[in-house]
C-alpha positions, -999 to 999 in steps of 0.1 A, spaced: 405 406 -147 378 412 -173 377 419 -210 365 455 -207 379 463 -241 385 440 -271 404 454 -301 403 438 -336 425 445 -366 405 451 -397 417 451 -433 403 446 -469 410 408 -470 383 382 -471 392 369 -436 383 402 -421 347 390 -419 357 361 -398 375 383 -373 346 407 -372 321 381 -363 344 364 -338 353 397 -321 317 409 -320 305 377 -304 332 377 -278 325 414 -270 288 406 -265 295 376 -243 318 395 -221 300 429 -221 331 444 -237 336 476 -257 348 466 -291 374 488 -308 380 482 -346 415 493 -357 417 501 -394 452 511 -405 449 532 -436 485 528 -447 486 565 -456 519 581 -446 518 609 -420 515 642 -438 506 626 -472 486 649 -493 450 640 -499 438 663 -527 409 666 -551 423 649 -581 397 666 -604 408 701 -596 445 698 -587 461 679 -615 475 709 -632 489 725 -600 511 697 -586 540 678 -599 536 643 -614 553 626 -584 529 645 -560 499 634 -581 509 598 -578 514 600 -541 481 618 -537 463 593 -558 478 564 -539 469 580 -506 434 587 -517 429 551 -528 442 538 -494 420 562 -475 389 552 -494 396 515 -491 400 520 -453 367 539 -452 350 511 -470 364 485 -445 351 507 -417 316 511 -434 313 473 -438 322 468 -402 296 492 -390 270 475 -411 279 440 -397 279 454 -361 244 466 -366 233 431 -378 252 413 -350 240 437 -323 272 449 -304 260 477 -281 294 494 -275 320 499 -302 341 524 -321 361 525 -353 396 540 -354 411 548 -389 448 553 -382 474 567 -406 510 556 -407 525 522 -408 499 495 -402 519 477 -375 525 510 -356 488 517 -358 479 482 -346 504 483 -317 496 519 -306 458 513 -303 461 476 -294 479 485 -261 447 502 -249 427 469 -247 425 437 -227 426 414 -258 438 420 -293 425 400 -322 445 397 -354 446 373 -383 473 353 -400 484 368 -433 473 347 -463 502 328 -476 493 340 -511 489 376 -502 513 402 -517 527 417 -485 563 423 -476 584 430 -445 567 432 -411 532 431 -426 537 394 -434 544 387 -397 520 412 -382 504 386 -359 538 377 -345 548 413 -342 516 421 -324 521 393 -299 557 403 -293 553 440 -289 517 449 -279 521 439 -243 487 423 -245 474 388 -250 468 383 -287 442 360 -302 455 349 -336 428 337 -361 441 312 -387 440 321 -424 415 293 -430 386 277 -412 353 289 -396 356 303 -360 325 323 -354 329 317 -316 357 305 -293 361 296 -257 341 265 -251 369 240 -249 403 256 -241 437 238 -242 463 255 -221 499 246 -232 518 248 -199 556 246 -196 561 267 -165 576 296 -184 570 333 -180 554 335 -214 530 307 -206 521 324 -173 514 357 -191 492 339 -217 471 321 -190 466 353 -170 455 371 -202 431 342 -209 415 341 -175 382 357 -186 379 331 -214 388 303 -190 362 313 -165 334 309 -191 348 278 -208 329 245 -205 362 226 -204 398 237 -196 426 212 -201 462 220 -189 485 201 -212 522 196 -204 547 179 -227 580 173 -208 610 157 -225 613 119 -220 644 123 -199 629 148 -175 619 131 -143 608 161 -122 589 182 -147 557 182 -126 576 197 -97 596 222 -116 567 234 -137 545 237 -106 516 220 -123 496 213 -91 501 248 -79 490 262 -113 458 242 -112 451 252 -77 456 289 -87 431 284 -115 407 268 -91 408 298 -69 398 318 -100 368 295 -103 383 274 -131 383 237 -127 411 226 -151 420 190 -157 457 181 -164 473 159 -190 510 151 -191 520 139 -225 556 129 -230 571 147 -260 583 118 -282 587 141 -312 582 178 -320 561 195 -292 541 214 -317 529 182 -334 519 168 -301 500 200 -292 482 201 -325 472 164 -322 459 170 -286 441 202 -297 423 182 -324 413 154 -300 400 179 -275 384 200 -302 401 230 -286 390 265 -293 414 281 -287 449 270 -276 464 292 -250 502 293 -249 533 315 -244 550 328 -275 587 328 -282 603 315 -251 636 315 -270 649 343 -291 629 348 -323 661 347 -344 669 312 -329 633 300 -336 634 313 -372 667 296 -378 661 263 -360 623 261 -358 603 263 -327 570 256 -310 557 291 -316 562 292 -353 552 256 -358 520 261 -339 511 292 -359 519 273 -391 498 242 -385 474 247 -355 442 252 -376 424 267 -346 427 302 -330 457 305 -307 459 330 -278 495 339 -272 514 363 -249 551 371 -247 
């Protein structure tokens, strides 16, 4: 498996620059084509008219819709222009920019499925967004069918992949995440497989097939060391602490092994990691 195509979600927020640089450097390192997805937010079929000549010919409601659509379109075009300028500076040889109308999440999912890795960012806690847009990174991970690299809302992550922490619990989701991360793992200077079984679980190593997993990675040219930390508290807290001690960049893990409704109600490793990790997290579901 290779990263032939990397897709990155772009918007008008300040953190877009961080994702642009990270995605570009990853694409250059892996010889990937980089696809920039810029959702316009313009509804399908929305009128885009010349406001200077059409004010007298359309109703007030239509004028408002047209003005809003024009604003959204111009903002998206500005985002695309800034991206192209940065790409020229950073020197990515193969890229394209897709301005996509419709709901932003639909645009991200539709184009994101035609890639090997999708890069998105956490929404700023202070941002004025509602509905699915506030959880776009989660929705992308759940529904894109691709591994998703989630960039935190704060911090400097111009490059990732030197020291990778793999959170392994033997689950389907963890297996999907590791497979999606194989190109990164092959290039990493250090890969650490971290498992955190409950204190009362005596046969976790056997049930989670930890030796078999490390042997499988070795056959892919990845020499991963293993750490088995007993979970004496919340697993997310333990993973965050271990990620800090290893200076991990990124953490690779499965997302939402339980139902999302249950995790939102009771808490869960996925949501807690996204809330406090402080480093990019590569997830798959």
